[in-house]
Backbone as a printed PyTorch tensor [residue, N CA C, xyz], in Angstrom:
tensor([[[ 40.1870,  36.6090, -17.3180],
         [ 39.3910,  37.8160, -17.1200],
         [ 37.9140,  37.4700, -16.9080]],

        [[ 37.4220,  36.5460, -17.7110],
         [ 35.9980,  36.2390, -17.6290],
         [ 35.5650,  35.7370, -16.2400]],

        [[ 36.4470,  35.0570, -15.5390],
         [ 36.1080,  34.5830, -14.2080],
         [ 36.1580,  35.6890, -13.1450]],

        [[ 36.8000,  36.7830, -13.5040],
         [ 36.9400,  37.8600, -12.5310],
         [ 35.9730,  39.0650, -12.7600]],

        [[ 35.1940,  38.9740, -13.8280],
         [ 34.2500,  40.0440, -14.1300],
         [ 33.2780,  40.2840, -12.9930]],

        [[ 32.8330,  41.5180, -12.9000],
         [ 31.7400,  41.8270, -11.9390],
         [ 30.5340,  41.0020, -12.3280]],

        [[ 29.7870,  40.5390, -11.3420],
         [ 28.6170,  39.6730, -11.5790],
         [ 27.6100,  40.3760, -12.4970]],

        [[ 27.4440,  41.6930, -12.2840],
         [ 26.4900,  42.4570, -13.1140],
         [ 26.9020,  42.4670, -14.5720]],

        [[ 28.2220,  42.4670, -14.8260],
         [ 28.6830,  42.4660, -16.1980],
         [ 28.5690,  41.0960, -16.8380]],

        [[ 28.7150,  40.0580, -16.0690],
         [ 28.5620,  38.7140, -16.6260],
         [ 27.1920,  38.5480, -17.2350]],

        [[ 26.1480,  39.0110, -16.5250],
         [ 24.8000,  38.8830, -17.0820],
         [ 24.6090,  39.7860, -18.3210]],

        [[ 25.3740,  40.8420, -18.3940],
         [ 25.2610,  41.7300, -19.5700],
         [ 25.9640,  41.1540, -20.7750]],

        [[ 27.0660,  40.4530, -20.5600],
         [ 27.8880,  39.9650, -21.6550],
         [ 27.3820,  38.6320, -22.2210]],

        [[ 26.6400,  37.8820, -21.4380],
         [ 26.2760,  36.5360, -21.8650],
         [ 24.8360,  36.5220, -22.4280]],

        [[ 24.7140,  35.9660, -23.5940],
         [ 23.3930,  35.7160, -24.1270],
         [ 23.1380,  34.2030, -23.9760]],

        [[ 21.8620,  33.7880, -24.0330],
         [ 21.5890,  32.3670, -23.8530],
         [ 22.3830,  31.4970, -24.8150]],

        [[ 23.0280,  30.4700, -24.3120],
         [ 23.7900,  29.5280, -25.1530],
         [ 25.2220,  29.9780, -25.4090]],

        [[ 25.7030,  31.0310, -24.7790],
         [ 27.0900,  31.4750, -25.0050],
         [ 27.8000,  31.5050, -23.6570]],

        [[ 29.1230,  31.7020, -23.7370],
         [ 29.8710,  31.8100, -22.4770],
         [ 30.5910,  33.1410, -22.4390]],

        [[ 30.9120,  33.5720, -21.2450],
         [ 31.5060,  34.8940, -21.0080],
         [ 32.8350,  35.0550, -21.7420]],

        [[ 33.6880,  34.0270, -21.6080],
         [ 35.0270,  34.1130, -22.1960],
         [ 34.9380,  34.3150, -23.7230]],

        [[ 34.1180,  33.5160, -24.3580],
         [ 33.9810,  33.6450, -25.8240],
         [ 33.4040,  34.9550, -26.2270]],

        [[ 32.3790,  35.4340, -25.5280],
         [ 31.7790,  36.7100, -25.8490],
         [ 32.7590,  37.8720, -25.6570]],

        [[ 33.5160,  37.8460, -24.5820],
         [ 34.5220,  38.8570, -24.3030],
         [ 35.6190,  38.8210, -25.3770]],

        [[ 36.0750,  37.6200, -25.7020],
         [ 37.1290,  37.4730, -26.7230],
         [ 36.6320,  37.9960, -28.0880]],

        [[ 35.4070,  37.6790, -28.4410],
         [ 34.8390,  38.1330, -29.7260],
         [ 34.7110,  39.6460, -29.7520]],

        [[ 34.2750,  40.2650, -28.6440],
         [ 34.1860,  41.7230, -28.5990],
         [ 35.5620,  42.3360, -28.7340]],

        [[ 36.5370,  41.7830, -28.0710],
         [ 37.9190,  42.3010, -28.1510],
         [ 38.4130,  42.1530, -29.5860]],

        [[ 38.0900,  41.0210, -30.2290],
         [ 38.5730,  40.7890, -31.5940],
         [ 37.9000,  41.7050, -32.6270]],

        [[ 36.6220,  42.1090, -32.3990],
         [ 35.9110,  42.9770, -33.3170],
         [ 36.2670,  44.4630, -33.1310]],

        [[ 36.9760,  44.7670, -32.0820],
         [ 37.2730,  46.1720, -31.7830],
         [ 38.5110,  46.6480, -32.5350]],

        [[ 38.4360,  47.8450, -33.1040],
         [ 39.5910,  48.4040, -33.7900],
         [ 40.5190,  49.0990, -32.8050]],

        [[ 40.0250,  49.4160, -31.6320],
         [ 40.7900,  50.0690, -30.5600],
         [ 40.5900,  49.2500, -29.3030]],

        [[ 41.6440,  48.8430, -28.6430],
         [ 41.5020,  48.0360, -27.4120],
         [ 42.5120,  48.4870, -26.3820]],

        [[ 42.1700,  48.2900, -25.1290],
         [ 43.0450,  48.5550, -24.0310],
         [ 42.8400,  47.4950, -22.9330]],

        [[ 43.9230,  47.2190, -22.2240],
         [ 43.8770,  46.3320, -21.0800],
         [ 44.5600,  47.0600, -19.9320]],

        [[ 43.9740,  47.0030, -18.7510],
         [ 44.5530,  47.6560, -17.5910],
         [ 44.8800,  46.6210, -16.5180]],

        [[ 45.9840,  46.8500, -15.8570],
         [ 46.3720,  45.9760, -14.7640],
         [ 46.4880,  46.7870, -13.4500]],

        [[ 46.2620,  46.0980, -12.3870],
         [ 46.4620,  46.6620, -11.0410],
         [ 47.3300,  45.6890, -10.3030]],

        [[ 48.5000,  46.1250,  -9.8600],
         [ 49.4530,  45.2800,  -9.1550],
         [ 49.7630,  44.0100,  -9.9650]],

        [[ 49.8650,  44.1640, -11.2720],
         [ 50.2160,  43.0930, -12.1660],
         [ 49.0650,  42.1560, -12.5680]],

        [[ 47.9090,  42.3600, -12.0180],
         [ 46.7390,  41.5230, -12.3700],
         [ 45.8180,  42.2650, -13.3290]],

        [[ 45.3050,  41.5590, -14.2740],
         [ 44.3610,  42.1660, -15.2310],
         [ 43.1350,  42.6630, -14.5070]],

        [[ 42.8130,  43.9390, -14.6720],
         [ 41.6940,  44.5780, -13.9750],
         [ 40.5950,  45.0440, -14.9060]],

        [[ 40.9140,  45.2660, -16.1830],
         [ 39.8730,  45.7420, -17.0740],
         [ 40.2760,  45.6400, -18.5120]],

        [[ 39.2860,  45.5350, -19.3530],
         [ 39.4480,  45.5330, -20.7890],
         [ 38.4470,  46.5510, -21.3750]],

        [[ 38.8440,  47.1820, -22.4350],
         [ 37.9450,  48.1290, -23.0940],
         [ 38.1740,  48.0610, -24.5990]],

        [[ 37.1870,  48.4830, -25.3330],
         [ 37.3340,  48.4730, -26.7660],
         [ 36.3530,  49.4260, -27.4540]],

        [[ 36.6420,  49.7020, -28.7070],
         [ 35.7530,  50.5450, -29.5280],
         [ 35.4830,  49.7640, -30.7950]],

        [[ 34.2130,  49.5710, -31.0890],
         [ 33.7840,  48.8180, -32.2660],
         [ 33.2670,  49.7920, -33.3190]],

        [[ 33.6060,  49.5380, -34.5370],
         [ 33.1840,  50.3980, -35.6440],
         [ 34.3720,  50.5720, -36.5770]],

        [[ 34.2790,  51.5340, -37.4330],
         [ 35.3410,  51.8280, -38.3490],
         [ 36.1890,  52.9780, -37.8050]],

        [[ 37.5140,  52.8520, -37.9000],
         [ 38.3420,  53.9770, -37.4420],
         [ 38.0560,  55.2750, -38.2160]],

        [[ 37.5430,  55.1390, -39.4370],
         [ 37.2400,  56.2930, -40.2560],
         [ 35.8700,  56.9100, -39.9400]],

        [[ 35.0310,  56.1890, -39.2330],
         [ 33.6860,  56.6700, -38.9190],
         [ 33.7560,  57.7390, -37.8140]],

        [[ 32.8280,  58.6940, -37.8500],
         [ 32.7920,  59.7030, -36.7920],
         [ 32.1410,  59.1860, -35.4960]],

        [[ 31.6270,  57.9380, -35.5270],
         [ 30.9840,  57.3520, -34.3620],
         [ 31.6540,  55.9890, -34.0330]],

        [[ 31.6210,  55.6110, -32.7780],
         [ 32.1080,  54.2790, -32.3660],
         [ 31.2330,  53.8170, -31.2040]],

        [[ 31.1660,  52.5100, -31.0550],
         [ 30.4920,  51.8900, -29.9120],
         [ 31.5640,  51.4190, -28.9640]],

        [[ 31.5300,  51.8810, -27.7110],
         [ 32.5760,  51.5450, -26.7470],
         [ 32.0090,  50.5690, -25.6970]],

        [[ 32.9100,  49.7210, -25.2010],
         [ 32.5280,  48.8050, -24.1430],
         [ 33.6640,  48.7270, -23.1190]],

        [[ 33.3080,  48.3470, -21.9250],
         [ 34.2540,  48.2390, -20.7970],
         [ 33.8810,  47.0510, -19.9620]],

        [[ 34.8510,  46.2260, -19.6710],
         [ 34.6520,  45.0980, -18.7450],
         [ 35.6830,  45.2300, -17.6360]],

        [[ 35.2270,  45.1760, -16.3850],
         [ 36.1800,  45.3200, -15.3000],
         [ 35.9080,  44.2860, -14.2130]],

        [[ 36.9510,  44.0670, -13.4500],
         [ 36.8940,  43.1230, -12.3580],
         [ 36.4580,  43.8250, -11.0610]],

        [[ 36.1410,  43.0170, -10.0690],
         [ 35.8290,  43.5700,  -8.7570],
         [ 37.0410,  44.3120,  -8.2050]],

        [[ 38.2450,  43.8260,  -8.4960],
         [ 39.4750,  44.5200,  -8.0340],
         [ 39.5210,  45.9410,  -8.5690]],

        [[ 39.0970,  46.1410,  -9.7760],
         [ 39.1100,  47.4940, -10.3790],
         [ 38.1940,  48.4450,  -9.6260]],

        [[ 37.0890,  47.9510,  -9.1200],
         [ 36.1350,  48.8030,  -8.4120],
         [ 36.6740,  49.2890,  -7.0780]],

        [[ 37.7330,  48.6520,  -6.5860],
         [ 38.3710,  49.0620,  -5.3480],
         [ 39.3850,  50.1830,  -5.5510]],

        [[ 39.5450,  50.5840,  -6.8280],
         [ 40.5090,  51.6500,  -7.2020],
         [ 39.7610,  52.6720,  -8.0770]],

        [[ 38.7860,  53.3820,  -7.5360],
         [ 37.9530,  54.2600,  -8.3650],
         [ 38.7030,  55.3830,  -9.0340]],

        [[ 39.6790,  55.9690,  -8.3640],
         [ 40.4580,  57.0690,  -8.9820],
         [ 41.2220,  56.6080, -10.1890]],

        [[ 41.8470,  55.4640, -10.0710],
         [ 42.6130,  54.9110, -11.2070],
         [ 41.6540,  54.5850, -12.3620]],

        [[ 40.5420,  54.0010, -12.0080],
         [ 39.5480,  53.6400, -13.0130],
         [ 39.0530,  54.8620, -13.7720]],

        [[ 38.7330,  55.9170, -13.0530],
         [ 38.2600,  57.1670, -13.6870],
         [ 39.3680,  57.7770, -14.5350]],

        [[ 40.5970,  57.8130, -14.0300],
         [ 41.7240,  58.3410, -14.7940],
         [ 41.9360,  57.6010, -16.0900]],

        [[ 41.9360,  56.2910, -16.0290],
         [ 42.1290,  55.4600, -17.2340],
         [ 40.9840,  55.6390, -18.2290]],

        [[ 39.7630,  55.6710, -17.7140],
         [ 38.6000,  55.8340, -18.5880],
         [ 38.5790,  57.2030, -19.2520]],

        [[ 38.9580,  58.2390, -18.5360],
         [ 39.0010,  59.5820, -19.1320],
         [ 40.1000,  59.6930, -20.1740]],

        [[ 41.2430,  59.0990, -19.9180],
         [ 42.3180,  59.0770, -20.9260],
         [ 41.8730,  58.3600, -22.1790]],

        [[ 41.1800,  57.2430, -21.9940],
         [ 40.6730,  56.4780, -23.1340],
         [ 39.6500,  57.3090, -23.9450]],

        [[ 38.7360,  57.9550, -23.2390],
         [ 37.7390,  58.7990, -23.9280],
         [ 38.4010,  59.9090, -24.6790]],

        [[ 39.3830,  60.5680, -24.0710],
         [ 40.0870,  61.6670, -24.7640],
         [ 40.7890,  61.1370, -26.0060]],

        [[ 41.4410,  59.9950, -25.9120],
         [ 42.0960,  59.3940, -27.0750],
         [ 41.1220,  59.0720, -28.1970]],

        [[ 40.0180,  58.4640, -27.8320],
         [ 39.0290,  58.0960, -28.8350],
         [ 38.3550,  59.3040, -29.4830]],

        [[ 38.1260,  60.3180, -28.6720],
         [ 37.4210,  61.4970, -29.2010],
         [ 38.3210,  62.3780, -30.0670]],

        [[ 39.5990,  61.9990, -30.2060],
         [ 40.4860,  62.7560, -31.0670],
         [ 39.9950,  62.7660, -32.5060]],

        [[ 39.3160,  61.7390, -32.9450],
         [ 38.7930,  61.6910, -34.3010],
         [ 37.3190,  61.2260, -34.3940]],

        [[ 36.5940,  61.3650, -33.3310],
         [ 35.1890,  60.9930, -33.2830],
         [ 34.3200,  62.1830, -32.9510]],

        [[ 33.0630,  62.1660, -33.4050],
         [ 32.0850,  63.1620, -32.9950],
         [ 31.3730,  62.6890, -31.7390]],

        [[ 31.1380,  61.3700, -31.6640],
         [ 30.4070,  60.8340, -30.5160],
         [ 30.7890,  59.3730, -30.2970]],

        [[ 30.6180,  58.9400, -29.0960],
         [ 30.7910,  57.5250, -28.7060],
         [ 29.4750,  57.0490, -28.1240]],

        [[ 29.1230,  55.8260, -28.4250],
         [ 27.8990,  55.2570, -27.9430],
         [ 28.2220,  54.0250, -27.0840]],

        [[ 27.3520,  53.7350, -26.1390],
         [ 27.4760,  52.5190, -25.3340],
         [ 26.0860,  52.1380, -24.8770]],

        [[ 25.9420,  50.9560, -24.3510],
         [ 24.7040,  50.4930, -23.7660],
         [ 25.0370,  49.8840, -22.4040]],

        [[ 24.3840,  50.3730, -21.3760],
         [ 24.5700,  49.8110, -20.0340],
         [ 23.3410,  48.9400, -19.7320]],

        [[ 23.6010,  47.7990, -19.1650],
         [ 22.4890,  46.9150, -18.7220],
         [ 21.7060,  47.6480, -17.6410]],

        [[ 20.4240,  47.7190, -17.8040],
         [ 19.6060,  48.4860, -16.8620],
         [ 19.7060,  48.0510, -15.4290]],

        [[ 19.9740,  46.7960, -15.1650],
         [ 20.0740,  46.3180, -13.8020],
         [ 21.4630,  46.6090, -13.1810]],

        [[ 22.3990,  47.1000, -13.9710],
         [ 23.7460,  47.3920, -13.4750],
         [ 23.8350,  48.8840, -13.1890]],

        [[ 23.2570,  49.2900, -12.0460],
         [ 23.2220,  50.7180, -11.7010],
         [ 24.6080,  51.2880, -11.5190]],

        [[ 25.5600,  50.5180, -11.0870],
         [ 26.9400,  51.0440, -10.9110],
         [ 27.5100,  51.4470, -12.2820]],

        [[ 27.2310,  50.6680, -13.3300],
         [ 27.7110,  50.9830, -14.6590],
         [ 27.0140,  52.2300, -15.1920]],

        [[ 25.7230,  52.3650, -14.9480],
         [ 24.9940,  53.5570, -15.3760],
         [ 25.5630,  54.7870, -14.6500]],

        [[ 25.7710,  54.6690, -13.3660],
         [ 26.3380,  55.8030, -12.6010],
         [ 27.7240,  56.1870, -13.0870]],

        [[ 28.5520,  55.1700, -13.3970],
         [ 29.9060,  55.4350, -13.8710],
         [ 29.8700,  56.1080, -15.2460]],

        [[ 28.9850,  55.6550, -16.1340],
         [ 28.8860,  56.2810, -17.4500],
         [ 28.4350,  57.7450, -17.3120]],

        [[ 27.4560,  57.9820, -16.4670],
         [ 26.9710,  59.3620, -16.2440],
         [ 28.1100,  60.2150, -15.6480]],

        [[ 28.8810,  59.6620, -14.7240],
         [ 29.9790,  60.3790, -14.1130],
         [ 31.0240,  60.7810, -15.1870]],

        [[ 31.2870,  59.9210, -16.1480],
         [ 32.2330,  60.1880, -17.2050],
         [ 31.7160,  61.2100, -18.2190]],

        [[ 30.4040,  61.4430, -18.2410],
         [ 29.8400,  62.4230, -19.1730],
         [ 28.9060,  61.8350, -20.2180]],

        [[ 28.6170,  60.5290, -20.1060],
         [ 27.6320,  59.9400, -21.0270],
         [ 26.2620,  60.4420, -20.6480]],

        [[ 25.3740,  60.4530, -21.5900],
         [ 23.9870,  60.9060, -21.3330],
         [ 23.0630,  60.0540, -22.1890]],

        [[ 21.7960,  60.1490, -21.9190],
         [ 20.7780,  59.4940, -22.7100],
         [ 20.1710,  60.5170, -23.6770]],

        [[ 19.5980,  60.0320, -24.7470],
         [ 19.0010,  60.9000, -25.7520],
         [ 17.9640,  61.8460, -25.0980]],

        [[ 18.0460,  63.1070, -25.5290],
         [ 17.0820,  64.0840, -25.0010],
         [ 17.5180,  64.7680, -23.7340]],

        [[ 18.7560,  64.4540, -23.2560],
         [ 19.2650,  65.0720, -22.0240],
         [ 20.6220,  65.6790, -22.3010]],

        [[ 21.1650,  66.3490, -21.3580],
         [ 22.5530,  66.8810, -21.4280],
         [ 23.3670,  66.1220, -20.4110]],

        [[ 24.6920,  66.1070, -20.6700],
         [ 25.5670,  65.4540, -19.6960],
         [ 25.5620,  66.2870, -18.4150]],

        [[ 25.8510,  65.6030, -17.3110],
         [ 25.8040,  66.2630, -15.9980],
         [ 27.1930,  66.3980, -15.4380]],

        [[ 27.5890,  67.5930, -15.0300],
         [ 28.9390,  67.7980, -14.5180],
         [ 28.9820,  68.0160, -13.0160]],

        [[ 27.8230,  68.0880, -12.3740],
         [ 27.7970,  68.2620, -10.9010],
         [ 27.1560,  67.0560, -10.2500]],

        [[ 27.4090,  66.8760,  -8.9620],
         [ 26.7900,  65.7780,  -8.2330],
         [ 25.2480,  65.8420,  -8.2850]],

        [[ 24.6150,  67.0110,  -8.0230],
         [ 23.1710,  67.0480,  -8.1370],
         [ 22.6890,  66.7970,  -9.5590]],

        [[ 23.4320,  67.2360, -10.5560],
         [ 23.0770,  67.0020, -11.9360],
         [ 23.1470,  65.5360, -12.3010]],

        [[ 24.1830,  64.8430, -11.8040],
         [ 24.3170,  63.3990, -12.0630],
         [ 23.1760,  62.6190, -11.3720]],

        [[ 22.8330,  63.0200, -10.1430],
         [ 21.7180,  62.3510,  -9.4490],
         [ 20.4170,  62.5620, -10.2180]],

        [[ 20.2100,  63.7650, -10.7380],
         [ 19.0070,  64.0490, -11.5020],
         [ 18.9400,  63.2340, -12.7760]],

        [[ 20.0640,  63.1150, -13.4760],
         [ 20.1430,  62.3340, -14.7040],
         [ 19.8980,  60.8530, -14.4060]],

        [[ 20.4870,  60.3750, -13.3170],
         [ 20.2420,  58.9580, -12.9410],
         [ 18.7690,  58.7160, -12.6090]],

        [[ 18.1670,  59.6430, -11.9190],
         [ 16.7170,  59.5240, -11.6240],
         [ 15.9000,  59.4890, -12.9320]],

        [[ 16.2800,  60.3670, -13.8880],
         [ 15.6020,  60.3980, -15.1750],
         [ 15.7210,  59.0250, -15.8580]],

        [[ 16.9350,  58.4660, -15.8460],
         [ 17.1650,  57.1620, -16.4660],
         [ 16.2910,  56.0740, -15.8080]],

        [[ 16.2640,  56.0850, -14.4750],
         [ 15.4870,  55.0720, -13.7620],
         [ 13.9910,  55.2380, -13.8720]],

        [[ 13.5330,  56.4750, -14.0320],
         [ 12.1010,  56.7340, -14.0480],
         [ 11.4420,  56.7830, -15.4370]],

        [[ 12.2130,  56.5840, -16.4830],
         [ 11.6850,  56.6780, -17.8520],
         [ 11.9030,  55.3810, -18.6180]],

        [[ 10.9350,  54.4610, -18.5250],
         [ 11.0970,  53.1900, -19.2390],
         [ 11.1230,  53.3250, -20.7400]],

        [[ 10.6640,  54.4590, -21.2940],
         [ 10.6610,  54.5950, -22.7510],
         [ 12.0570,  54.7450, -23.3230]],

        [[ 13.0940,  55.0040, -22.5200],
         [ 14.4540,  55.1070, -23.0630],
         [ 15.1270,  53.7150, -23.0750]],

        [[ 14.4850,  52.7180, -22.5220],
         [ 15.0670,  51.3620, -22.4170],
         [ 14.8960,  50.6250, -23.7380]],

        [[ 15.8680,  49.7700, -24.0320],
         [ 15.7880,  48.8870, -25.2120],
         [ 15.9160,  47.4470, -24.7320]],

        [[ 15.1340,  46.5450, -25.3390],
         [ 15.1920,  45.1460, -24.9500],
         [ 16.6080,  44.6070, -25.1570]],

        [[ 17.0730,  43.8110, -24.1870],
         [ 18.3940,  43.2140, -24.2320],
         [ 18.2900,  41.8530, -23.5920]],

        [[ 17.9860,  40.8380, -24.4390],
         [ 17.7670,  39.4870, -23.9300],
         [ 16.5370,  39.4790, -23.0160]],

        [[ 16.7140,  38.9630, -21.7970],
         [ 15.6320,  38.9040, -20.8180],
         [ 15.5360,  40.2190, -20.0460]],

        [[ 16.4980,  41.1200, -20.2590],
         [ 16.5390,  42.3740, -19.4850],
         [ 16.3620,  43.5550, -20.4400]],

        [[ 16.9300,  44.6970, -20.0290],
         [ 16.8790,  45.8770, -20.9110],
         [ 18.1890,  46.6100, -20.8250]],

        [[ 18.5140,  47.3340, -21.8930],
         [ 19.7150,  48.1620, -21.9020],
         [ 19.3510,  49.6230, -21.9910]],

        [[ 20.2840,  50.4500, -21.5860],
         [ 20.0910,  51.8960, -21.6310],
         [ 21.1420,  52.4500, -22.5730]],

        [[ 20.7190,  52.8650, -23.7980],
         [ 21.6670,  53.4070, -24.7430],
         [ 22.1240,  54.8050, -24.2820]],

        [[ 23.4250,  55.0290, -24.3570],
         [ 23.9880,  56.3060, -23.9230],
         [ 24.9830,  56.8170, -24.9310]],

        [[ 25.1910,  58.1190, -24.9240],
         [ 26.0980,  58.7540, -25.8960],
         [ 27.0120,  59.7350, -25.1540]],

        [[ 28.2280,  59.8820, -25.7340],
         [ 29.2050,  60.7780, -25.1430],
         [ 29.6830,  61.7440, -26.2350]],

        [[ 29.6540,  63.0310, -25.9380],
         [ 30.1620,  64.0920, -26.8140],
         [ 31.2130,  64.8670, -26.0100]],

        [[ 32.2640,  65.3020, -26.6970],
         [ 33.2510,  66.1780, -26.0620],
         [ 32.6010,  67.4790, -25.6650]],

        [[ 31.9370,  68.0860, -26.6300],
         [ 31.2280,  69.3400, -26.3670],
         [ 29.7680,  69.0660, -26.4040]],

        [[ 29.0580,  69.6620, -25.5210],
         [ 27.6240,  69.3910, -25.3760],
         [ 26.8540,  69.7840, -26.6620]],

        [[ 26.1050,  68.8270, -27.1160],
         [ 25.1880,  69.0850, -28.2660],
         [ 23.9340,  68.2760, -28.0230]],

        [[ 22.7810,  68.7600, -28.4040],
         [ 21.5390,  68.0600, -28.0760],
         [ 21.3710,  66.7320, -28.7990]]])
């Protein structure tokens, strides 16, 4: 899987002195909830939720291959099913997208993730506006190695 990850995700997963495979394996091992998706028998994505199953919050992560990006409907369907399953006993899910990975930020916004101080966007114009807000506000960014991350949150029902 580590050799098939999107290039943008490789830079997000690797810190100086580590390798992608080990970092991905460690994240998978620390997760209390995990999923693997295949497309035509080939591994296309891994996902997990880190935290305590008893906690009302969890940190979610997703790693996907370039092959997965060629199947956007399947990817959205699987991601929404995973979010619905996780939200069965959670108040909120958190994630961090690498700021340079605009596709990941767009995908998170499409699924309903938002940044602090905003609401999730359910329309195309709303998603574009939220993406513009994310790109134009450096104060929401958090240092992430040599780059920056964008912390995002997901709620089933909108709350500020």
